[in-house]
SEPA-312081 format. One line per field, with one value per atom (N, C-alpha, C, O): x, y, z; residue in one letter; atom name. Coordinates in nm, 2 decimals, always signed. Example, Ala and Ser with C-alpha at 12.3 -4.5 7.8 and 13.67 -1.06 7.14 Angstrom:
BEGIN
u <- +1.32  +1.23  +1.32  +1.42  +1.28  +1.37  +1.29  +1.34
v <- -0.57  -0.45  -0.33  -0.33  -0.22  -0.11  +0.00  +0.11
w <- +0.78  +0.78  +0.78  +0.85  +0.71  +0.71  +0.79  +0.80
type <- a  a  a  a  s  s  s  s
atom <- N  CA  C  O  N  CA  C  O
***
This chain:
BEGIN
u <- +11.65  +11.69  +11.58  +11.51  +11.56  +11.45  +11.48  +11.59  +11.37  +11.38  +11.45  +11.49  +11.46  +11.53  +11.63  +11.62  +11.73  +11.84  +11.78  +11.68  +11.84  +11.81  +11.91  +12.03  +11.85  +11.94  +11.99  +11.90  +12.11  +12.17  +12.18  +12.18  +12.20  +12.20  +12.30  +12.27  +12.42  +12.53  +12.50  +12.56  +12.41  +12.37  +12.24  +12.21  +12.17  +12.04  +12.06  +12.16  +11.95  +11.95  +11.96  +11.90  +12.02  +12.04  +11.90  +11.89  +11.80  +11.67  +11.61  +11.52  +11.65  +11.58  +11.67  +11.63  +11.80  +11.89  +11.83  +11.86  +11.77  +11.71  +11.61  +11.59  +11.54  +11.44  +11.51  +11.46  +11.63  +11.71  +11.74  +11.73  +11.78  +11.82  +11.69  +11.70  +11.58  +11.46  +11.41  +11.37  +11.41  +11.36  +11.45  +11.41  +11.58  +11.68  +11.67  +11.68  +11.64  +11.63  +11.50  +11.50  +11.39  +11.27  +11.26  +11.21  +11.32  +11.30  +11.43  +11.43  +11.54  +11.67  +11.75  +11.87  +11.68  +11.74  +11.64  +11.52  +11.70  +11.61  +11.55  +11.62  +11.42  +11.35  +11.38  +11.39  +11.39  +11.42  +11.31  +11.34  +11.18  +11.08  +11.11  +11.10  +11.15  +11.19  +11.31  +11.32  +11.41  +11.53  +11.49  +11.55  +11.39  +11.34  +11.27  +11.29  +11.18  +11.11  +11.21  +11.18  +11.33  +11.43  +11.48  +11.55  +11.45  +11.48  +11.41  +11.47  +11.30  +11.23  +11.22  +11.12  +11.31  +11.30  +11.17  +11.12  +11.10  +10.97  +10.87  +10.78  +10.87  +10.78  +10.81  +10.71  +10.94  +10.97  +10.92  +10.86  +10.94  +10.90  +10.75  +10.69  +10.68  +10.53  +10.48  +10.38  +10.54  +10.50  +10.52  +10.43  +10.63  +10.66  +10.56  +10.52  +10.53  +10.43  +10.29  +10.23  +10.25  +10.13  +10.13  +10.04  +10.24  +10.26  +10.25  +10.19  +10.31  +10.31  +10.17  +10.13  +10.09  +9.95  +9.87  +9.79  +9.89  +9.82  +9.85  +9.76  +9.97  +10.00  +9.93  +9.93  +9.87  +9.80  +9.65  +9.57  +9.61  +9.48  +9.40  +9.45  +9.27  +9.17  +9.13  +9.10  +9.14  +9.12  +9.23  +9.35  +9.20  +9.30  +9.41  +9.38  +9.53  +9.64  +9.60  +9.63  +9.53  +9.49  +9.40  +9.42  +9.30  +9.20  +9.27  +9.24  +9.36  +9.44  +9.52  +9.52  +9.59  +9.68  +9.59  +9.63  +9.48  +9.39  +9.35  +9.36  +9.31  +9.27  +9.39  +9.38  +9.51  +9.63  +9.67  +9.70  +9.67  +9.72  +9.62  +9.67  +9.49  +9.40  +9.41  +9.41  +9.43  +9.45  +9.58  +9.58  +9.68  +9.81  +9.80  +9.86  +9.72  +9.69  +9.62  +9.66  +9.51  +9.44  +9.53  +9.52  +9.61  +9.70  +9.83  +9.90  +9.85  +9.96  +10.10  +10.20  +10.10  +10.22  +10.30  +10.28  +10.40  +10.48  +10.56  +10.57  +10.61  +10.68  +10.60  +10.64  +10.48  +10.39  +10.34  +10.33  +10.31  +10.27  +10.38  +10.35  +10.50  +10.62  +10.62  +10.62  +10.62  +10.64  +10.51  +10.51  +10.39  +10.27  +10.22  +10.13  +10.27  +10.25  +10.31  +10.25  +10.43  +10.50  +10.43  +10.41  +10.40  +10.34  +10.20  +10.15  +10.13  +10.00  +10.00  +9.92  +10.11  +10.12  +10.15  +10.10  +10.24  +10.26  +10.14  +10.12  +10.05  +9.92  +9.81  +9.71  +9.84  +9.75  +9.68  +9.60  +9.71  +9.66  +9.73  +9.85  +9.65  +9.71  +9.75  +9.71  +9.83  +9.87  +9.75  +9.74  +9.65  +9.53  +9.45  +9.38  +9.44  +9.37  +9.44  +9.37  +9.57  +9.64  +9.61  +9.59  +9.61  +9.59  +9.44  +9.42  +9.35  +9.21  +9.16  +9.04  +9.24  +9.19  +9.14  +9.05  +9.19  +9.15  +9.02  +8.97  +8.96  +8.84  +8.72  +8.71  +8.63  +8.52  +8.41  +8.33  +8.40  +8.30  +8.35  +8.46  +8.27  +8.32  +8.34  +8.27  +8.44  +8.47  +8.49  +8.47  +8.53  +8.54  +8.67  +8.68  +8.75  +8.88  +8.85  +8.93  +8.74  +8.71  +8.57  +8.48  +8.56  +8.43  +8.36  +8.42  +8.24  +8.16  +8.23  +8.23  +8.28  +8.35  +8.47  +8.49  +8.55  +8.67  +8.63  +8.70  +8.52  +8.48  +8.44  +8.47  +8.37  +8.33  +8.45  +8.44  +8.55  +8.67  +8.74  +8.79  +8.74  +8.80  +8.72  +8.77  +8.58  +8.50  +8.52  +8.53  +8.54  +8.56  +8.69  +8.70  +8.80  +8.93  +8.92  +8.97  +8.84  +8.82  +8.75  +8.80  +8.64  +8.56  +8.63  +8.64  +8.70  +8.77  +8.89  +8.92  +8.96  +9.07  +9.03  +9.10  +8.92  +8.88  +8.80  +8.81  +8.72  +8.63  +8.64  +8.57  +8.73  +8.75  +8.63  +8.61  +8.54  +8.43  +8.37  +8.39  +8.29  +8.22  +8.07  +8.02  +8.00  +7.86  +7.80  +7.85  +7.68  +7.61  +7.57  +7.58  +7.53  +7.50  +7.62  +7.60  +7.73  +7.85  +7.89  +7.93  +7.88  +7.91  +7.82  +7.86  +7.69  +7.59  +7.63  +7.62  +7.67  +7.71  +7.84  +7.84  +7.93  +8.06  +8.03  +8.08  +7.94  +7.90  +7.83  +7.83  +7.77  +7.71  +7.82  +7.79  +7.94  +8.04  +8.17  +8.25  +8.18  +8.30  +8.25  +8.15  +8.33  +8.31  +8.34  +8.40  +8.30  +8.34  +8.49  +8.54  +8.56  +8.70  +8.76  +8.85  +8.71  +8.76  +8.73  +8.82  +8.62  +8.59  +8.68  +8.72  +8.71  +8.81  +8.95  +9.01  +8.98  +9.12  +9.12  +9.22  +9.01  +9.00  +9.02  +9.09  +8.95  +8.96  +9.10  +9.15  +9.16  +9.30  +9.39  +9.49  +9.37  +9.46  +9.45  +9.56  +9.33  +9.32  +9.38  +9.44  +9.36  +9.41  +9.57  +9.63  +9.62  +9.77  +9.82  +9.93  +9.76  +9.80  +9.80  +9.90  +9.70  +9.70  +9.81  +9.86  +9.84  +9.95  +10.08  +10.15  +10.11  +10.24  +10.25  +10.35  +10.13  +10.13  +10.17  +10.26  +10.11  +10.14  +10.28  +10.35  +10.32  +10.45  +10.56  +10.65  +10.55  +10.65  +10.65  +10.76  +10.53  +10.53  +10.57  +10.64  +10.53  +10.56  +10.71  +10.77  +10.77  +10.92  +11.00  +11.12  +10.93  +11.00  +11.09  +11.21  +11.04  +11.12  +11.16  +11.07  +11.28  +11.33  +11.32  +11.33  +11.29  +11.30  +11.45  +11.53  +11.49  +11.64  +11.69  +11.81
v <- +9.25  +9.30  +9.28  +9.18  +9.39  +9.39  +9.28  +9.23  +9.26  +9.16  +9.21  +9.14  +9.35  +9.41  +9.51  +9.55  +9.54  +9.63  +9.77  +9.80  +9.86  +10.00  +10.08  +10.07  +10.15  +10.22  +10.35  +10.44  +10.36  +10.48  +10.59  +10.56  +10.71  +10.83  +10.81  +10.84  +10.77  +10.76  +10.65  +10.64  +10.56  +10.45  +10.48  +10.42  +10.59  +10.62  +10.69  +10.75  +10.67  +10.74  +10.89  +10.94  +10.96  +11.11  +11.18  +11.27  +11.12  +11.19  +11.19  +11.27  +11.10  +11.09  +11.14  +11.15  +11.18  +11.23  +11.35  +11.36  +11.44  +11.56  +11.51  +11.58  +11.40  +11.35  +11.31  +11.34  +11.25  +11.22  +11.34  +11.34  +11.45  +11.57  +11.63  +11.67  +11.64  +11.70  +11.62  +11.68  +11.49  +11.40  +11.42  +11.43  +11.41  +11.43  +11.56  +11.57  +11.66  +11.80  +11.81  +11.87  +11.74  +11.75  +11.65  +11.69  +11.53  +11.43  +11.39  +11.31  +11.44  +11.41  +11.30  +11.29  +11.21  +11.11  +11.05  +11.08  +10.98  +10.92  +10.79  +10.71  +10.78  +10.66  +10.54  +10.54  +10.42  +10.30  +10.26  +10.20  +10.30  +10.28  +10.35  +10.29  +10.47  +10.55  +10.49  +10.49  +10.44  +10.38  +10.25  +10.22  +10.18  +10.06  +10.10  +10.04  +10.20  +10.25  +10.30  +10.29  +10.34  +10.39  +10.29  +10.32  +10.16  +10.06  +10.09  +10.06  +10.16  +10.21  +10.36  +10.40  +10.44  +10.58  +10.65  +10.74  +10.60  +10.65  +10.63  +10.71  +10.51  +10.48  +10.57  +10.62  +10.59  +10.68  +10.82  +10.89  +10.87  +11.01  +11.02  +11.12  +10.92  +10.92  +10.91  +10.98  +10.83  +10.82  +10.96  +11.00  +11.02  +11.15  +11.26  +11.35  +11.25  +11.34  +11.33  +11.42  +11.20  +11.18  +11.23  +11.29  +11.20  +11.26  +11.41  +11.47  +11.47  +11.62  +11.67  +11.77  +11.60  +11.64  +11.62  +11.71  +11.51  +11.49  +11.60  +11.63  +11.65  +11.76  +11.89  +11.97  +11.90  +12.02  +12.00  +12.07  +11.89  +11.85  +11.96  +12.03  +11.97  +12.05  +11.98  +12.05  +11.85  +11.77  +11.80  +11.80  +11.83  +11.87  +11.77  +11.65  +11.81  +11.71  +11.62  +11.50  +11.67  +11.58  +11.47  +11.36  +11.50  +11.40  +11.30  +11.18  +11.35  +11.26  +11.16  +11.04  +11.21  +11.13  +11.03  +10.91  +11.07  +10.98  +10.86  +10.75  +10.89  +10.78  +10.70  +10.57  +10.76  +10.69  +10.59  +10.48  +10.65  +10.57  +10.45  +10.34  +10.48  +10.37  +10.25  +10.14  +10.29  +10.18  +10.11  +9.98  +10.18  +10.11  +10.02  +9.92  +10.06  +9.98  +9.85  +9.74  +9.87  +9.75  +9.65  +9.53  +9.70  +9.62  +9.57  +9.49  +9.63  +9.59  +9.63  +9.56  +9.74  +9.79  +9.87  +9.99  +9.81  +9.88  +10.00  +10.10  +9.98  +10.08  +10.21  +10.32  +10.19  +10.31  +10.37  +10.49  +10.28  +10.33  +10.42  +10.52  +10.37  +10.44  +10.59  +10.68  +10.60  +10.73  +10.82  +10.94  +10.75  +10.83  +10.86  +10.95  +10.79  +10.84  +10.97  +11.06  +10.98  +11.11  +11.22  +11.33  +11.19  +11.30  +11.33  +11.44  +11.23  +11.25  +11.34  +11.43  +11.32  +11.41  +11.55  +11.65  +11.57  +11.70  +11.77  +11.89  +11.68  +11.73  +11.76  +11.82  +11.73  +11.76  +11.64  +11.66  +11.52  +11.40  +11.39  +11.40  +11.37  +11.35  +11.20  +11.11  +11.17  +11.04  +10.95  +10.84  +11.01  +10.94  +10.91  +10.80  +11.00  +10.97  +10.85  +10.77  +10.86  +10.75  +10.62  +10.52  +10.61  +10.49  +10.44  +10.32  +10.54  +10.50  +10.46  +10.42  +10.48  +10.45  +10.31  +10.30  +10.22  +10.08  +10.04  +9.93  +10.13  +10.09  +10.08  +10.16  +9.99  +9.97  +10.07  +10.10  +10.14  +10.24  +10.37  +10.39  +10.48  +10.61  +10.64  +10.59  +10.73  +10.78  +10.93  +10.99  +10.98  +11.13  +11.18  +11.30  +11.09  +11.14  +11.20  +11.28  +11.16  +11.20  +11.26  +11.22  +11.36  +11.41  +11.31  +11.22  +11.34  +11.25  +11.24  +11.13  +11.35  +11.34  +11.26  +11.17  +11.27  +11.19  +11.04  +10.96  +11.01  +10.87  +10.82  +10.70  +10.90  +10.85  +10.83  +10.74  +10.91  +10.89  +10.76  +10.69  +10.73  +10.61  +10.49  +10.39  +10.50  +10.40  +10.38  +10.27  +10.49  +10.49  +10.42  +10.33  +10.45  +10.38  +10.23  +10.15  +10.20  +10.06  +9.99  +9.88  +10.04  +9.98  +9.97  +9.86  +10.07  +10.07  +9.98  +9.91  +9.98  +9.89  +9.74  +9.66  +9.71  +9.57  +9.52  +9.40  +9.61  +9.56  +9.64  +9.61  +9.74  +9.82  +9.90  +9.94  +9.92  +10.01  +10.05  +9.99  +10.16  +10.20  +10.20  +10.21  +10.18  +10.17  +10.30  +10.41  +10.29  +10.41  +10.50  +10.62  +10.45  +10.54  +10.62  +10.74  +10.56  +10.63  +10.73  +10.84  +10.70  +10.79  +10.91  +11.03  +10.89  +11.00  +11.09  +11.21  +11.04  +11.12  +11.20  +11.32  +11.14  +11.21  +11.32  +11.43  +11.29  +11.39  +11.52  +11.62  +11.50  +11.62  +11.71  +11.83  +11.66  +11.74  +11.76  +11.84  +11.68  +11.70  +11.73  +11.69  +11.81  +11.84  +11.72  +11.62  +11.72  +11.61  +11.59  +11.48  +11.71  +11.71  +11.64  +11.56  +11.68  +11.62  +11.47  +11.39  +11.43  +11.28  +11.21  +11.10  +11.27  +11.21  +11.20  +11.10  +11.31  +11.31  +11.21  +11.14  +11.19  +11.09  +10.95  +10.87  +10.93  +10.79  +10.77  +10.66  +10.87  +10.86  +10.83  +10.76  +10.90  +10.88  +10.73  +10.67  +10.68  +10.54  +10.45  +10.35  +10.47  +10.39  +10.40  +10.29  +10.52  +10.53  +10.46  +10.39  +10.47  +10.40  +10.25  +10.18  +10.19  +10.05  +10.01  +9.90  +10.10  +10.07  +10.06  +9.97  +10.17  +10.17  +10.06  +10.00  +10.03  +9.92  +9.79  +9.71  +9.76  +9.63  +9.63  +9.53  +9.74  +9.75  +9.73  +9.64  +9.80  +9.79  +9.65  +9.60  +9.60  +9.47  +9.36  +9.26  +9.36  +9.25  +9.25  +9.14  +9.36  +9.37  +9.38  +9.39  +9.37  +9.37  +9.49  +9.48  +9.61  +9.73  +9.76  +9.76  +9.78  +9.80  +9.95  +10.04  +9.96  +10.09  +10.12  +10.03  +10.25  +10.27  +10.24  +10.25
w <- +12.40  +12.27  +12.17  +12.17  +12.10  +12.00  +11.89  +11.88  +11.81  +11.70  +11.58  +11.49  +11.57  +11.46  +11.52  +11.63  +11.44  +11.48  +11.49  +11.42  +11.56  +11.57  +11.49  +11.51  +11.39  +11.30  +11.37  +11.40  +11.39  +11.45  +11.34  +11.22  +11.39  +11.29  +11.18  +11.07  +11.22  +11.12  +11.02  +10.91  +11.05  +10.95  +10.88  +10.78  +10.92  +10.86  +10.73  +10.70  +10.65  +10.52  +10.54  +10.64  +10.45  +10.47  +10.48  +10.56  +10.42  +10.42  +10.56  +10.58  +10.65  +10.78  +10.89  +11.01  +10.86  +10.97  +11.04  +11.16  +10.97  +11.04  +11.15  +11.25  +11.12  +11.22  +11.35  +11.46  +11.34  +11.45  +11.54  +11.66  +11.47  +11.54  +11.61  +11.72  +11.53  +11.59  +11.71  +11.81  +11.70  +11.81  +11.93  +12.04  +11.91  +12.02  +12.08  +12.21  +12.01  +12.06  +12.15  +12.26  +12.11  +12.18  +12.30  +12.41  +12.28  +12.38  +12.45  +12.55  +12.41  +12.47  +12.40  +12.41  +12.33  +12.25  +12.15  +12.16  +12.05  +11.95  +12.01  +12.07  +11.99  +12.05  +11.97  +11.84  +12.03  +11.96  +11.86  +11.76  +11.89  +11.79  +11.66  +11.55  +11.67  +11.55  +11.48  +11.35  +11.56  +11.50  +11.42  +11.32  +11.47  +11.40  +11.27  +11.17  +11.28  +11.16  +11.06  +10.94  +11.10  +11.00  +10.90  +10.81  +10.93  +10.83  +10.69  +10.59  +10.70  +10.58  +10.60  +10.66  +10.54  +10.56  +10.52  +10.59  +10.42  +10.39  +10.50  +10.53  +10.56  +10.67  +10.79  +10.85  +10.82  +10.93  +10.90  +10.99  +10.78  +10.74  +10.75  +10.80  +10.70  +10.70  +10.84  +10.88  +10.93  +11.07  +11.14  +11.21  +11.11  +11.18  +11.12  +11.20  +11.00  +10.94  +11.01  +11.04  +11.03  +11.10  +11.24  +11.29  +11.31  +11.45  +11.45  +11.54  +11.35  +11.34  +11.32  +11.38  +11.24  +11.21  +11.34  +11.37  +11.41  +11.54  +11.64  +11.72  +11.64  +11.74  +11.71  +11.80  +11.59  +11.55  +11.57  +11.52  +11.64  +11.66  +11.74  +11.82  +11.71  +11.79  +11.92  +12.01  +11.92  +12.04  +12.14  +12.10  +12.26  +12.35  +12.38  +12.37  +12.40  +12.43  +12.55  +12.55  +12.65  +12.76  +12.72  +12.76  +12.64  +12.59  +12.49  +12.50  +12.41  +12.32  +12.40  +12.38  +12.50  +12.59  +12.67  +12.69  +12.71  +12.78  +12.70  +12.74  +12.57  +12.48  +12.44  +12.44  +12.42  +12.38  +12.49  +12.47  +12.61  +12.73  +12.75  +12.79  +12.74  +12.77  +12.67  +12.70  +12.54  +12.44  +12.47  +12.46  +12.51  +12.55  +12.67  +12.67  +12.77  +12.88  +12.84  +12.88  +12.76  +12.72  +12.64  +12.66  +12.56  +12.48  +12.56  +12.51  +12.67  +12.75  +12.70  +12.72  +12.63  +12.56  +12.67  +12.68  +12.73  +12.83  +12.77  +12.83  +12.65  +12.58  +12.56  +12.60  +12.51  +12.49  +12.62  +12.63  +12.72  +12.85  +12.91  +12.97  +12.90  +12.95  +12.90  +12.98  +12.77  +12.71  +12.72  +12.74  +12.71  +12.72  +12.86  +12.87  +12.96  +13.09  +13.12  +13.17  +13.07  +13.08  +13.00  +13.05  +12.88  +12.80  +12.85  +12.84  +12.90  +12.96  +13.08  +13.10  +13.16  +13.28  +13.23  +13.29  +13.13  +13.08  +13.02  +13.02  +12.97  +12.91  +13.01  +12.98  +13.14  +13.25  +13.32  +13.40  +13.28  +13.35  +13.49  +13.49  +13.59  +13.72  +13.74  +13.67  +13.84  +13.87  +13.91  +13.87  +13.98  +14.02  +13.89  +13.89  +13.80  +13.67  +13.60  +13.55  +13.59  +13.52  +13.58  +13.51  +13.72  +13.79  +13.77  +13.77  +13.76  +13.76  +13.62  +13.60  +13.52  +13.38  +13.36  +13.27  +13.43  +13.40  +13.47  +13.45  +13.56  +13.63  +13.53  +13.44  +13.56  +13.47  +13.49  +13.40  +13.60  +13.63  +13.66  +13.71  +13.62  +13.64  +13.79  +13.88  +13.81  +13.95  +13.94  +13.83  +14.05  +14.06  +13.98  +13.97  +13.94  +13.87  +13.73  +13.68  +13.67  +13.53  +13.52  +13.59  +13.43  +13.40  +13.30  +13.25  +13.26  +13.17  +13.03  +12.98  +12.98  +12.85  +12.86  +12.77  +12.96  +12.98  +12.99  +12.93  +13.07  +13.08  +12.94  +12.91  +12.87  +12.73  +12.64  +12.56  +12.66  +12.58  +12.62  +12.53  +12.75  +12.79  +12.74  +12.69  +12.74  +12.68  +12.53  +12.48  +12.46  +12.32  +12.29  +12.21  +12.36  +12.35  +12.37  +12.30  +12.48  +12.51  +12.39  +12.34  +12.35  +12.24  +12.11  +12.05  +12.07  +11.94  +11.95  +11.85  +12.06  +12.07  +12.08  +12.01  +12.15  +12.16  +12.04  +12.01  +11.98  +11.87  +11.74  +11.64  +11.73  +11.61  +11.57  +11.46  +11.67  +11.65  +11.78  +11.88  +11.78  +11.91  +11.89  +11.78  +12.00  +12.00  +11.96  +11.98  +11.89  +11.84  +11.95  +11.94  +12.07  +12.18  +12.23  +12.26  +12.24  +12.28  +12.18  +12.21  +12.05  +11.94  +11.95  +11.94  +11.98  +11.99  +12.10  +12.09  +12.21  +12.33  +12.29  +12.32  +12.23  +12.19  +12.09  +12.10  +12.00  +11.89  +11.95  +11.89  +12.07  +12.14  +12.20  +12.22  +12.22  +12.29  +12.20  +12.23  +12.10  +12.01  +11.87  +11.82  +11.80  +11.66  +11.58  +11.63  +11.45  +11.36  +11.35  +11.36  +11.34  +11.34  +11.46  +11.45  +11.58  +11.70  +11.71  +11.76  +11.66  +11.66  +11.57  +11.60  +11.45  +11.36  +11.43  +11.42  +11.50  +11.56  +11.68  +11.70  +11.75  +11.86  +11.80  +11.85  +11.69  +11.63  +11.58  +11.59  +11.52  +11.47  +11.58  +11.57  +11.70  +11.81  +11.86  +11.88  +11.87  +11.92  +11.81  +11.85  +11.69  +11.58  +11.58  +11.57  +11.60  +11.61  +11.73  +11.72  +11.84  +11.96  +11.94  +11.97  +11.87  +11.84  +11.74  +11.76  +11.65  +11.56  +11.63  +11.62  +11.71  +11.78  +11.89  +11.91  +11.95  +12.05  +11.98  +12.03  +11.87  +11.80  +11.74  +11.74  +11.68  +11.62  +11.73  +11.72  +11.84  +11.95  +12.02  +12.05  +12.04  +12.11  +12.01  +12.06  +11.89  +11.80  +11.77  +11.77  +11.76  +11.73  +11.86  +11.86  +11.98  +12.11  +12.13  +12.17  +12.09  +12.09  +12.24  +12.33  +12.26  +12.40  +12.44  +12.36  +12.57  +12.63  +12.65  +12.66  +12.64  +12.66  +12.80  +12.82
type <- m  m  m  m  g  g  g  g  l  l  l  l  v  v  v  v  s  s  s  s  y  y  y  y  i  i  i  i  e  e  e  e  k  k  k  k  d  d  d  d  q  q  q  q  a  a  a  a  a  a  a  a  e  e  e  e  s  s  s  s  v  v  v  v  r  r  r  r  p  p  p  p  i  i  i  i  y  y  y  y  d  d  d  d  n  n  n  n  v  v  v  v  a  a  a  a  q  q  q  q  k  k  k  k  l  l  l  l  g  g  g  g  s  s  s  s  m  m  m  m  l  l  l  l  n  n  n  n  m  m  m  m  f  f  f  f  k  k  k  k  a  a  a  a  l  l  l  l  a  a  a  a  h  h  h  h  n  n  n  n  p  p  p  p  d  d  d  d  l  l  l  l  l  l  l  l  q  q  q  q  g  g  g  g  f  f  f  f  m  m  m  m  a  a  a  a  l  l  l  l  n  n  n  n  g  g  g  g  a  a  a  a  m  m  m  m  s  s  s  s  k  k  k  k  s  s  s  s  k  k  k  k  l  l  l  l  s  s  s  s  p  p  p  p  k  k  k  k  l  l  l  l  r  r  r  r  e  e  e  e  l  l  l  l  a  a  a  a  y  y  y  y  l  l  l  l  r  r  r  r  a  a  a  a  s  s  s  s  q  q  q  q  i  i  i  i  n  n  n  n  g  g  g  g  c  c  c  c  d  d  d  d  y  y  y  y  c  c  c  c  q  q  q  q  h  h  h  h  y  y  y  y  h  h  h  h  t  t  t  t  r  r  r  r  s  s  s  s  g  g  g  g  q  q  q  q  k  k  k  k  a  a  a  a  g  g  g  g  l  l  l  l  s  s  s  s  e  e  e  e  s  s  s  s  q  q  q  q  i  i  i  i  q  q  q  q  a  a  a  a  m  m  m  m  g  g  g  g  r  r  r  r  p  p  p  p  e  e  e  e  p  p  p  p  g  g  g  g  s  s  s  s  e  e  e  e  f  f  f  f  d  d  d  d  e  e  e  e  l  l  l  l  e  e  e  e  w  w  w  w  d  d  d  d  i  i  i  i  l  l  l  l  r  r  r  r  f  f  f  f  a  a  a  a  d  d  d  d  q  q  q  q  v  v  v  v  t  t  t  t  r  r  r  r  r  r  r  r  a  a  a  a  r  r  r  r  a  a  a  a  d  d  d  d  d  d  d  d  e  e  e  e  l  l  l  l  i  i  i  i  a  a  a  a  r  r  r  r  l  l  l  l  k  k  k  k  q  q  q  q  r  r  r  r  l  l  l  l  s  s  s  s  d  d  d  d  r  r  r  r  e  e  e  e  l  l  l  l  v  v  v  v  e  e  e  e  l  l  l  l  t  t  t  t  a  a  a  a  t  t  t  t  v  v  v  v  a  a  a  a  l  l  l  l  a  a  a  a  n  n  n  n  f  f  f  f  t  t  t  t  n  n  n  n  r  r  r  r  f  f  f  f  n  n  n  n  d  d  d  d  t  t  t  t  l  l  l  l  r  r  r  r  i  i  i  i  d  d  d  d  l  l  l  l  p  p  p  p
atom <- N  CA  C  O  N  CA  C  O  N  CA  C  O  N  CA  C  O  N  CA  C  O  N  CA  C  O  N  CA  C  O  N  CA  C  O  N  CA  C  O  N  CA  C  O  N  CA  C  O  N  CA  C  O  N  CA  C  O  N  CA  C  O  N  CA  C  O  N  CA  C  O  N  CA  C  O  N  CA  C  O  N  CA  C  O  N  CA  C  O  N  CA  C  O  N  CA  C  O  N  CA  C  O  N  CA  C  O  N  CA  C  O  N  CA  C  O  N  CA  C  O  N  CA  C  O  N  CA  C  O  N  CA  C  O  N  CA  C  O  N  CA  C  O  N  CA  C  O  N  CA  C  O  N  CA  C  O  N  CA  C  O  N  CA  C  O  N  CA  C  O  N  CA  C  O  N  CA  C  O  N  CA  C  O  N  CA  C  O  N  CA  C  O  N  CA  C  O  N  CA  C  O  N  CA  C  O  N  CA  C  O  N  CA  C  O  N  CA  C  O  N  CA  C  O  N  CA  C  O  N  CA  C  O  N  CA  C  O  N  CA  C  O  N  CA  C  O  N  CA  C  O  N  CA  C  O  N  CA  C  O  N  CA  C  O  N  CA  C  O  N  CA  C  O  N  CA  C  O  N  CA  C  O  N  CA  C  O  N  CA  C  O  N  CA  C  O  N  CA  C  O  N  CA  C  O  N  CA  C  O  N  CA  C  O  N  CA  C  O  N  CA  C  O  N  CA  C  O  N  CA  C  O  N  CA  C  O  N  CA  C  O  N  CA  C  O  N  CA  C  O  N  CA  C  O  N  CA  C  O  N  CA  C  O  N  CA  C  O  N  CA  C  O  N  CA  C  O  N  CA  C  O  N  CA  C  O  N  CA  C  O  N  CA  C  O  N  CA  C  O  N  CA  C  O  N  CA  C  O  N  CA  C  O  N  CA  C  O  N  CA  C  O  N  CA  C  O  N  CA  C  O  N  CA  C  O  N  CA  C  O  N  CA  C  O  N  CA  C  O  N  CA  C  O  N  CA  C  O  N  CA  C  O  N  CA  C  O  N  CA  C  O  N  CA  C  O  N  CA  C  O  N  CA  C  O  N  CA  C  O  N  CA  C  O  N  CA  C  O  N  CA  C  O  N  CA  C  O  N  CA  C  O  N  CA  C  O  N  CA  C  O  N  CA  C  O  N  CA  C  O  N  CA  C  O  N  CA  C  O  N  CA  C  O  N  CA  C  O  N  CA  C  O  N  CA  C  O  N  CA  C  O  N  CA  C  O  N  CA  C  O  N  CA  C  O  N  CA  C  O  N  CA  C  O  N  CA  C  O  N  CA  C  O  N  CA  C  O  N  CA  C  O  N  CA  C  O  N  CA  C  O  N  CA  C  O  N  CA  C  O  N  CA  C  O  N  CA  C  O  N  CA  C  O  N  CA  C  O  N  CA  C  O  N  CA  C  O  N  CA  C  O  N  CA  C  O  N  CA  C  O  N  CA  C  O  N  CA  C  O  N  CA  C  O  N  CA  C  O  N  CA  C  O  N  CA  C  O  N  CA  C  O  N  CA  C  O  N  CA  C  O  N  CA  C  O  N  CA  C  O  N  CA  C  O  N  CA  C  O  N  CA  C  O  N  CA  C  O  N  CA  C  O  N  CA  C  O  N  CA  C  O  N  CA  C  O  N  CA  C  O  N  CA  C  O  N  CA  C  O  N  CA  C  O  N  CA  C  O  N  CA  C  O
***
């Protein structure tokens, strides 16, 4: 059981009830993380707005999910790994890629850009910054916008990992 209650739709503020409908339509049910965020309707709305903006990213969904999943693996967030393994597969990550993410050295599962994104997620998650050399390589292949979106993806993963683990948010 989580450390906070999960706000069901009938208990939620009127302003966030459409979010419940939208999430249920897209995912089949309202996620417990969002039900916990609903304790503060403004926080839930802001979080959903950020997620919506991220879905319009120029950075490919596959690369976003690669970074998100790696941060979640490092942090050991089972909740986020559960949901982002599925979304990663939908975005084009193979099972072998998902399994290989934790390896310290490049292998044939990933191209150089993908390995650099994994390294970036590692460094930003562990140290809150990335090495200049890694940034230089990424800037050769990503636009400034994509680098901002990659950084936001890793930061968002770290937020959700810590939120879900701290509050012991349950999987359904």
